[in-house]
C-alpha positions in Angstrom: 63.5 90.7 115.8 59.8 90.6 114.9 58.8 90.4 111.2 55.9 92.7 110.3 53.8 93.0 107.1 55.1 93.9 103.6 54.7 97.4 102.1 54.9 98.6 98.5 56.0 102.2 98.7 58.1 104.8 96.9 61.9 104.6 97.2 64.2 107.6 98.1 67.9 106.9 97.4 70.3 108.7 99.8 73.8 109.8 99.0 76.4 109.8 101.9 73.7 109.6 104.5 71.9 106.9 106.5 68.8 107.1 108.8 68.3 104.7 111.7 64.9 103.8 113.1 63.5 106.3 115.7 65.7 109.0 114.2 64.2 112.3 113.1 66.1 114.1 110.4 65.9 116.9 107.8 66.8 116.0 104.2 67.2 118.2 101.2 66.1 116.5 98.0 66.9 117.8 94.5 67.0 114.8 92.1 63.9 114.6 89.8 63.1 111.0 90.5 63.4 111.5 94.3 61.1 114.5 94.2 58.5 112.5 92.3 58.8 109.7 94.9 58.2 112.2 97.7 55.1 113.6 96.0 53.7 110.1 95.4 54.3 109.2 99.1 52.6 112.5 100.3 49.5 111.6 98.2 49.2 108.2 99.8 50.1 107.3 103.4 53.2 109.4 103.9 55.4 106.3 104.0 58.7 106.1 102.0 61.6 103.7 102.0 65.1 105.2 102.4 68.1 103.2 101.0 71.7 104.5 100.9 73.7 104.4 97.6 76.8 102.2 97.6 78.6 104.7 95.3 77.9 108.3 96.1 79.1 109.5 92.6 76.2 108.0 90.7 73.5 110.4 89.8 70.8 108.0 88.6 71.1 104.8 90.6 69.5 101.4 89.7 68.8 98.5 92.0 72.4 97.2 92.0 73.7 100.6 93.2 71.6 100.5 96.4 71.9 98.6 99.7 69.0 96.1 100.1 68.5 96.9 103.8 67.2 100.4 104.6 64.8 102.3 106.8 61.0 102.5 106.6 60.2 106.2 107.4 57.3 108.5 107.7 57.3 111.9 106.2 56.4 114.4 108.9 56.8 117.6 106.9 57.7 118.7 103.4 58.6 122.2 102.2 59.3 123.3 98.7 62.3 125.7 98.6 62.7 128.7 96.1 65.4 126.9 94.1 62.9 124.1 93.3 64.2 121.5 95.8 62.3 119.9 98.7 63.2 120.1 102.4 61.7 117.1 104.1 61.5 116.1 107.8 61.4 112.3 108.2 61.1 109.9 111.1 62.6 106.5 111.0 60.1 103.7 111.9 61.7 100.2 111.3 64.4 98.4 109.5 63.3 97.1 106.1 64.6 94.8 103.4 63.8 95.2 99.7 62.0 92.2 98.3 61.0 93.6 94.9 62.0 96.6 92.8 59.4 98.4 90.7 60.4 100.9 88.0 57.6 103.5 87.5 57.5 106.2 84.8 59.3 108.8 86.8 60.3 107.2 90.1 61.1 103.9 91.7 58.9 101.9 94.2 59.8 98.9 96.2 58.1 96.1 98.0 59.8 95.8 101.5 59.5 93.6 104.5 59.5 95.6 107.7 61.2 94.4 110.9 60.7 95.6 114.5 63.1 95.1 117.4 62.1 92.5 120.1 61.3 94.2 123.4 62.3 91.2 125.5 65.4 91.7 127.7 67.6 89.3 129.5 70.7 89.6 131.8 73.1 89.5 128.9 71.4 92.3 127.1 71.4 94.3 130.3 75.2 93.8 130.7 75.8 94.7 127.1 73.8 97.9 127.5 75.7 98.9 130.6 79.0 98.2 128.9 77.9 100.3 125.9 76.9 103.2 128.1 80.1 103.1 130.0 82.2 103.1 126.9 80.1 105.9 125.4 80.5 108.0 128.5 84.3 107.5 128.3 84.2 108.4 124.6 82.3 111.6 125.4 84.9 112.6 128.0 87.7 112.0 125.5 86.2 113.9 122.6 84.5 117.2 122.2 82.4 116.2 119.2 79.5 114.9 121.4 77.9 117.0 124.1 77.2 115.8 127.7 73.4 116.4 127.2 73.5 113.7 124.5 74.7 111.1 127.1 72.0 112.2 129.5 69.4 111.5 126.8 70.8 108.2 125.8 71.3 107.0 129.4 67.5 107.0 130.0 66.8 104.7 127.1 65.4 101.3 128.0 65.3 99.7 124.6 68.7 98.0 123.7 68.2 98.1 119.9 67.3 101.8 119.9 70.3 102.5 122.2 72.7 100.9 119.8 71.2 102.8 116.9 71.3 106.2 118.6 74.9 105.8 119.8 76.0 104.5 116.3 74.5 107.6 114.7 76.8 109.8 116.9 80.0 108.0 116.1 82.4 109.4 113.4 82.5 106.2 111.3 82.1 105.5 107.6 78.7 104.9 105.9 79.8 101.4 105.2 80.2 100.6 109.0 76.9 102.4 109.8 75.2 100.2 107.1 76.6 97.1 108.7 75.0 98.1 112.0 71.7 98.8 110.2 71.9 95.3 108.6 72.5 93.6 112.0 68.9 92.6 112.9 70.1 90.6 116.0 70.2 93.1 119.0 73.0 91.4 120.9 75.2 91.2 117.9 74.4 94.9 117.1 75.3 96.0 120.7 78.6 94.1 120.5 79.5 95.7 117.2 78.8 99.2 118.5 80.9 98.4 121.7 83.8 97.2 119.4 83.6 100.4 117.3 83.6 102.5 120.5 86.6 100.7 121.9 88.4 101.3 118.6 87.5 105.0 118.6 88.8 105.3 122.2 92.2 103.8 121.1 92.4 106.2 118.2 91.6 109.1 120.5 94.3 108.0 122.9 96.8 107.9 120.0 95.7 111.3 118.8 96.2 112.6 122.4 99.8 111.2 122.5 100.6 112.6 119.1 99.2 116.0 120.2 101.2 116.0 123.4 104.4 115.1 121.4 103.7 117.9 118.9 103.1 120.3 121.8 106.4 119.3 123.5 108.2 119.7 120.2 106.7 123.1 119.7 107.6 124.0 123.3 111.2 122.9 122.6 111.3 125.0 119.4 109.9 128.0 121.3 112.5 127.4 124.0 115.3 127.2 121.5 114.0 130.4 119.8 114.0 132.1 123.2 117.5 130.9 124.0 118.8 132.0 120.6 117.3 135.5 121.2 119.0 135.5 124.6 122.3 134.5 122.9 121.9 137.3 120.4 121.4 139.8 123.2 124.5 138.4 125.0 126.6 138.6 121.8 125.5 142.2 121.3 126.6 143.0 124.8 130.0 141.3 124.1 130.6 143.4 121.1 128.9 141.4 118.3 126.8 144.4 117.0 125.0 142.6 114.3 124.7 139.1 115.8 125.1 135.9 113.7 121.6 135.1 112.6 121.7 136.9 109.3 125.2 135.6 108.6 124.2 132.0 109.4 121.2 132.3 107.0 123.4 133.7 104.3 126.0 130.9 104.8 123.3 128.2 104.6 122.0 129.8 101.4 125.4 129.9 99.8 126.1 126.3 100.7 122.9 125.3 99.0 123.7 127.3 95.9 127.3 125.9 95.7 126.0 122.4 94.7 128.6 120.6 96.8 129.0 116.8 96.9 126.8 115.3 99.6 129.7 114.5 102.0 131.2 118.0 101.6 127.8 119.6 102.3 127.3 117.5 105.4 130.7 118.7 106.7 129.9 122.3 105.9 126.6 122.2 107.7 128.3 120.7 110.7 130.8 123.6 110.7 127.9 126.1 110.4 126.4 124.6 113.5 129.7 124.9 115.4 130.1 128.5 114.2 126.7 129.4 115.4 127.5 128.2 119.0 131.0 129.8 119.2 131.1 133.5 120.4 132.3 135.9 117.8 135.0 137.2 120.1 136.5 133.7 120.3 139.6 133.0 118.1 138.0 129.7 117.0 135.1 131.7 115.4 137.4 133.3 112.9 139.1 129.9 112.1 135.7 128.2 111.4 134.5 131.2 109.4 137.6 131.2 107.2 137.3 127.4 106.7 133.6 127.8 105.6 134.5 130.6 103.2 137.1 128.3 101.5 134.6 125.4 101.3 132.0 127.7 99.7 134.3 129.6 97.3 136.2 126.6 96.0 134.4 125.3 92.8 132.8 121.8 93.3 130.6 121.4 90.3 130.8 124.5 88.0 132.6 123.8 84.8 133.1 125.7 81.6 131.9 124.1 78.4 134.9 123.2 76.1 134.9 124.9 72.7 135.6 121.8 70.6 136.5 123.5 67.4 139.8 122.3 66.0 140.0 124.8 63.2 139.5 127.7 65.7 142.0 126.2 68.1 144.6 125.8 65.4 144.0 129.4 64.3 144.6 130.7 67.8 147.8 128.7 68.3 149.2 129.8 65.0 148.3 133.4 65.7 150.1 133.5 69.0 153.1 131.3 68.3 155.4 130.8 65.3 156.8 127.2 65.0 156.4 124.8 67.9 154.6 122.3 65.6 154.9 119.3 68.0 153.2 121.1 70.8 150.4 122.4 68.6 149.9 119.0 67.1 149.6 117.4 70.6 146.9 120.0 71.7 144.9 119.5 68.6 145.1 115.7 69.1 143.7 116.1 72.6 140.8 118.2 71.2 140.0 115.7 68.5 139.9 112.8 71.0 137.7 114.8 73.4 135.3 115.7 70.6 134.9 112.0 69.7 134.6 110.7 73.3 132.9 113.7 74.8 134.8 112.9 78.0 138.5 112.7 78.7 140.7 113.0 81.7 142.8 116.1 81.6 146.3 115.3 80.1 149.4 116.3 82.1 151.8 117.9 79.7 155.3 119.2 80.6 156.7 121.8 78.3 160.5 121.5 78.7 162.9 124.0 77.2 165.2 127.0 77.8 163.9 130.3 79.2 162.1 132.6 76.8 160.9 130.0 74.2 157.2 130.8 75.1 156.2 127.9 77.4 154.0 130.1 79.7 152.3 132.0 76.8 151.7 128.7 75.0 149.8 127.4 78.0 147.7 130.6 78.0 146.9 130.1 74.3 145.9 126.5 74.9 143.4 127.7 77.5 142.0 130.2 75.1 141.7 127.7 72.3 139.8 125.3 74.6 137.6 128.1 76.0 138.7 127.3 79.5 139.8 129.5 82.5 143.6 129.8 82.9 145.4 129.8 86.2 149.1 129.9 86.8 151.0 128.8 89.9 154.8 129.4 90.2 156.6 126.6 91.9 160.1 128.1 91.8 161.6 128.0 95.3 158.8 126.0 96.9 160.4 123.7 99.5 157.6 123.1 101.9 155.1 120.2 101.3 152.4 122.4 102.9 152.7 124.8 100.0 151.1 122.0 97.8 148.9 120.2 100.3 148.0 123.0 102.6 148.4 123.4 106.4 146.2 121.6 108.9 143.6 123.9 110.5 145.2 123.5 114.0 148.0 125.8 112.9 147.7 129.6 113.3 147.2 131.2 109.9 146.5 127.9 108.2 145.6 128.1 104.5 144.9 125.6 101.7 147.8 124.6 99.4 148.6 126.3 96.1 146.5 123.8 94.1 143.3 124.6 96.0 144.1 128.3 95.9 144.5 128.1 92.1 141.2 126.2 91.8 139.5 129.0 93.8 141.1 131.6 91.5 139.9 129.7 88.4 136.3 129.3 89.7 135.7 126.2 87.6 136.6 122.5 88.0 138.1 122.2 84.5 140.6 125.0 84.0 144.0 124.9 82.3 146.3 124.8 85.3 149.9 125.9 84.7 152.5 124.6 87.1 155.4 127.0 86.2 159.0 126.1 86.9 158.3 122.6 88.3 162.0 121.8 88.1 162.8 124.6 90.6 161.1 122.9 93.6 163.5 121.8 96.3 163.1 120.1 99.7 164.1 120.5 103.3 163.1 119.4 106.8 159.6 120.5 106.2 159.0 117.8 103.6 159.4 117.2 99.9 156.9 119.1 97.7 157.7 117.1 94.6 156.4 114.0 96.4 153.2 115.9 97.2 152.9 116.7 93.5 152.7 113.0 92.7 149.1 112.8 93.8 148.2 116.0 91.9 149.6 114.8 88.6 148.6 111.1 88.8 145.5 110.5 86.7 144.6 107.5 88.8 144.7 109.4 92.1 143.9 113.1 91.5 140.1 112.6 91.4 140.4 112.3 95.2 143.1 114.9 96.0 143.5 115.5 99.7 144.3 118.9 100.9 145.2 119.1 104.6 143.2 122.3 105.1 140.1 121.4 103.2 140.2 117.8 104.5 137.4 116.6 102.1 138.5 114.8 98.9 138.7 117.2 95.9 138.4 116.1 92.2 141.2 117.3 90.0 140.6 114.8 87.2 139.0 117.3 84.9 141.8 119.8 85.1 144.3 120.1 82.2 147.7 120.4 83.9 150.5 121.9 82.0 154.0 122.0 83.7 157.0 124.0 82.5 160.6 123.1 83.2 164.1 124.3 82.0 166.0 121.3 83.2 164.3 117.8 83.1 167.2 116.2 85.0 166.2 118.3 88.1 162.7 116.7 88.2 162.5 113.5 90.3 161.9 110.3 88.2 158.5 109.4 89.7 157.2 112.9 89.0 158.6 112.9 85.5 157.0 109.6 84.8 153.5 111.1 85.4 153.9 113.7 82.7 154.1 113.7 79.0 157.3 115.5 78.1 157.2 117.9 75.1 160.5 119.5 74.4 160.8 123.0 73.0 164.5 123.3 72.1 164.7 126.9 71.0 164.3 128.9 67.8 166.4 129.2 64.7 167.5 132.6 63.5 164.8 132.5 60.8 162.1 131.7 63.4 163.4 134.5 65.7 163.2 137.0 62.9 159.6 136.0 62.2 158.7 136.2 65.9 160.4 139.6 66.3 158.7 141.0 63.2 155.1 139.6 63.7 154.8 139.5 67.5 157.5 141.3 69.6 157.9 144.5 67.7 154.2 145.3 67.3 153.7 144.6 71.0 156.5 146.9 72.1 155.4 149.6 69.7 151.9 149.5 71.3 153.3 149.4 74.9 155.5 152.5 74.3 152.7 154.6 72.8 154.2 154.6 69.3 152.6 153.8 65.9 153.8 151.5 63.1 154.4 154.6 60.9 156.7 156.1 63.6 159.1 153.1 63.9 160.1 150.5 61.4 162.9 147.9 61.6 164.4 146.4 58.5 164.9 142.6 58.3 168.7 142.9 58.2 168.5 144.9 61.4 166.6 142.1 63.1 169.3 139.6 62.0 172.0 141.9 63.5 170.2 142.2 66.8 169.8 138.4 67.0 173.4 137.7 66.0 175.4 140.4 67.8 173.2 141.6 70.7 171.6 138.4 72.0 172.7 134.9 72.7 169.8 132.7 73.8 167.5 129.9 72.8 164.4 131.9 73.4 163.4 135.5 72.5 163.3 137.2 75.9 166.6 139.1 75.5 165.5 140.0 71.9 162.4 141.6 73.2 164.4 143.6 75.7 166.6 145.0 72.8 163.5 145.9 70.8 162.1 147.7 73.9 165.3 149.7 74.2 165.0 150.8 70.5 161.3 151.8 71.3 162.3 153.8 74.3 165.0 155.8 72.4 162.5 156.3 69.5 159.8 157.6 72.0 162.3 160.1 73.4 163.3 161.4 69.9 159.6 161.7 68.9 158.5 163.5 72.1 161.4 165.9 71.8 160.5 166.7 68.2 163.8 165.7 66.7 162.3 162.9 64.7 158.9 162.1 63.5 159.7 158.8 61.8 162.5 156.3 62.3 163.7 153.4 60.2 166.2 151.1 62.0 168.8 149.6 59.6 172.1 147.8 60.1 173.9 151.1 59.7 172.2 153.1 62.5 171.6 150.1 64.8 174.7 150.8 66.9 173.4 154.3 67.6 170.4 152.7 69.4 171.9 149.6 71.1 175.6 150.5 71.4 178.6 148.4 70.5 178.1 144.7 69.7 177.9 142.5 72.7 178.7 139.1 71.1 180.6 137.8 68.2 178.7 135.8 65.6 180.6 132.7 64.4 183.1 132.1 67.2 184.9 129.4 65.2 188.7 129.9 65.2 190.2 131.7 62.2 192.7 128.8 61.7 193.2 125.2 62.6 194.8 124.7 66.0 196.6 122.0 67.8 195.0 120.6 71.0 191.8 122.7 70.6 188.5 120.8 69.8 185.1 122.4 69.3 182.6 120.6 71.6 178.9 121.1 71.6 177.0 121.6 74.9 173.4 121.8 75.9 172.8 124.4 78.7 169.6 125.8 80.3 169.7 128.7 77.8 170.0 126.4 74.7 172.8 125.0 72.7 176.4 126.4 72.8 179.9 125.6 71.7 182.5 124.6 74.2 186.2 124.8 73.2 188.3 122.1 75.0 192.0 122.9 75.2 194.8 120.4 75.9 198.3 121.5 76.8 201.4 119.2 77.3 204.3 120.2 79.6 207.3 118.2 80.8 206.5 116.3 83.9 205.6 112.8 85.3 202.2 112.1 83.8 200.0 114.2 86.1 196.5 114.9 84.8 195.2 118.4 85.6 191.5 119.3 84.9 190.3 122.9 85.2 187.2 124.9 84.2 184.9 124.0 87.1 184.1 120.5 85.6 181.6 118.2 87.2 182.2 114.6 88.1 180.8 113.3 84.8 183.2 115.4 82.7 186.1 114.4 84.9 185.3 110.8 84.4 185.0 111.4 80.6 188.5 112.9 80.7 189.9 109.9 82.5 188.2 107.5 80.0 189.5 109.5 77.0 193.0 109.4 78.4 192.8 105.7 79.0 191.6 105.2 75.4 194.4 107.3 73.9 197.0 105.3 75.9 195.6 102.1 74.5 195.9 103.4 70.9 199.4 104.9 71.0 200.7 102.7 68.2 197.7 103.3 65.8 198.1 107.1 66.2 201.9 107.3 66.2 202.1 108.5 69.8 205.1 107.9 72.1 204.3 105.0 74.3 205.8 106.6 77.4 204.2 110.0 76.9 202.3 109.7 80.2 205.7 109.4 82.0 207.3 112.4 80.4 204.5 114.9 80.2 201.9 116.5 82.5 198.6 116.8 80.7 196.4 119.9 81.4 192.8 119.8 80.1 191.0 123.1 80.3 187.5 124.3 79.4 187.3 128.1 79.2 184.8 130.2 81.3 186.0 128.6 84.5 183.3 130.4 86.6 180.5 128.5 84.8 179.9 124.9 86.1 180.0 122.4 83.3 178.9 118.8 83.4 177.3 116.2 81.2 178.0 112.9 79.4 178.7 114.3 75.9 182.3 115.6 76.0 184.2 112.3 75.7 185.0 112.3 72.0 185.9 116.1 72.2 188.4 115.5 75.0 189.9 112.5 73.2 190.2 114.4 69.9 192.0 117.3 71.7 194.3 114.8 73.4 195.2 113.0 70.2 195.8 116.4 68.4 198.1 117.6 71.2 200.1 114.3 71.4 200.4 113.9 67.6 201.1 117.6 67.1 198.5 117.7 64.4 195.8 120.5 64.3 192.1 119.9 64.4 189.8 121.3 61.7 188.4 124.7 62.8 185.0 124.2 61.1 184.3 120.8 62.8 182.2 120.6 66.0 181.5 117.3 67.8 179.5 115.7 70.6 179.3 112.2 72.0 180.5 110.0 74.9 183.4 107.6 74.6 184.0 104.2 76.0 187.4 102.6 76.9 187.3 100.7 73.6 186.5 103.8 71.5 182.8 103.3 70.9 180.8 106.5 70.5 177.7 106.6 72.7 174.5 108.6 71.9 173.7 111.8 73.7 170.7 114.2 74.0 169.9 117.7 72.9 170.9 117.2 69.3 168.7 120.0 68.0 169.8 122.5 70.5 173.5 121.7 70.0 173.0 121.9 66.2 171.5 125.4 66.6 174.4 126.5 68.8 176.9 125.1 66.3 175.2 126.9 63.4 175.2 130.2 65.3 179.0 129.7 66.1 179.7 129.4 62.4 180.7 125.7 62.3 179.9 123.8 59.1 180.5 120.1 60.0 179.0 118.3 63.0 180.1 114.8 64.2 177.3 113.0 65.9 177.0 109.4 67.4 175.6 107.0 64.8 172.7 106.2 67.2 171.5 109.8 67.1 170.6 109.6 63.4 166.9 109.5 64.4 167.2 112.9 66.0 168.2 114.6 62.7 164.5 114.9 61.7 164.0 117.3 64.6 166.5 119.8 63.2 164.9 122.6 61.1 165.4 122.2 57.4 167.2 125.6 57.1 169.8 124.4 59.6 170.2 121.0 58.0 170.9 122.6 54.7 173.8 124.7 56.1 175.4 122.0 58.2 177.1 118.7 57.2 176.4 115.9 59.6 178.8 113.0 60.1 177.6 110.0 62.0 180.3 108.1 63.8 180.2 104.8 65.7 183.9 104.7 66.7 186.6 107.1 67.7 188.7 106.2 64.6 185.9 107.7 62.4 185.9 110.9 64.5 189.7 111.3 64.1 189.5 110.8 60.3 187.2 113.7 60.0 188.3 116.1 62.8 192.1 115.8 62.5 193.9 117.5 59.7 195.5 114.6 57.8 193.4 112.1 59.9 192.2 110.4 56.8 195.7 109.1 56.2 
């Protein structure tokens, strides 16, 4: 590189552009300082120094913003454009380096040292030039950005420095890299740099070519798949699939996306869609897959209703729909209160246990309304197949999900109030035990991953509020009962039934029969007569049927024009309902020997049970009749053994068991009777018969007996008390340990009955036997 003389000439800063020596280039100049520099150069020797800006965003550059090495150029032509800018034709002469920077009034000038390439060539330079030309030729063949004529022009060049500059100017490299070549004064180093850049560009072009081929292959595959799908549609149409599946597949994919399923469920659904697309419509498997997809999409996975956490409103709804049932209402309000404080709570699993007709199902419906949740009911009565709960596997013909998933689909939300009606009526057979399948449903620790055989994917039931109903808790298996919170609804008192009939049942029946309140009125004493003489139940279902009968007869009289308005009283009640069906107060008119009033708890509520003992000459044979269960038979054996051990205390002949046959009978022999609460009643009847002393007619009793005469506690105190009150008894003997249960008995019943708490059979005899206190 030869050093030439120094020049002091105007400076023209370039933005995003670089001019090599020997290059001829047009420039558009619009900045004021640059135009002043051009005018100054034109007035002198047409020489100007071009230097590229380091940062193209700067409008008014200073020395630090420019590269020191630039190009000394000659202005060949300058033209002023209509918009006030200059178009300049410049020719690069030599490389130059700024030595001094001069700031004039309206432009910059610089003192630069000019450098010219050495024309001397050696073998190494020749080799570098040939390599560079070979690489450039390969580059031109690989890219379409440089024409073949350019290579012909370059190939004739004999100057190595100029060759490097011209080739560098045609390469798509950054200004910074071009500036590095401009700053490389050594020709060999400059050639090597351009060769390295060309080699790098060739590798990039190779990669671009591979990527392009890959994209092309992918596009070809996509086009091929599209073509094959179109063919499949045509084939499906020929086979009878008129519409084809494409529209249906798109709709399924859209619905899956809108369902907001968990990730693992969505993955399974998309896999099934893919299978469905490939299976012909005429195939049986197509219908199976389609049905499965429909279930996956329609079952709620994330949609939940917002709980209405207003305790006052909930209490108002519960009181509006149900009279009494304070314990149940209190439990629901407690649940709401806790949920309001915590803002998240697993759904409780309540079991409403009680006789038919006490309002268990309607209470669950009211709970759903008070919470603002969807309500869904599933009846479990008679279910004996495990698949009814868990569903059938998809391999079976006509397979469907179980009743739980069906109920969730019906609800449409993940947090409904779910009523499992008649859970005690489930049974089992060779097809499995449905009560065992219910364990997973009702276990708060397991039901967030409930597994249905049909759906296969885990389903979250933890946000569901399950409410079960049962008539007989003893029929529910222990593990299942353990998972539920039992709330007993024992039945209604006469006063409660009157309120319910007046405020709920009669208005509903009047509306259903097309009557008005002015056309039919029922007096309160008529309500009492219906309850006492036409119904015998713990609930109010039979009571509603009797009111419906009155409404039907009234409707007939109104339509026929015979009556416009009816008032039902105790005098005209028989004209509507016929003769009395039951006797109110079944207590005997007088004290009887060997007849004891027992108290029983049946599925329809509390009832009285008269136990009769008869002695006849014989050899001590014990005869039990009345369709008694094993427990009552054992109670009779225990009572007899106790009486035999107490013959002296009660003044009974010691050898009575050798001289008499004993017959114990419980009337209504067609009705099965069993339970551990008849011990003291049988013992009292035995002692009365053997001592020939009557038992008090107004006394009822319940309790189990041991061989030593201890009175053991029993269940169903409230129900038995209601039955005793309805039968007209006035004194009730209960086991001492049942004292805690007296609080459950309504106050109106407690006021009418006298309760005696006994811990031993001696205390029972003192009260029940006429003259027993002696």
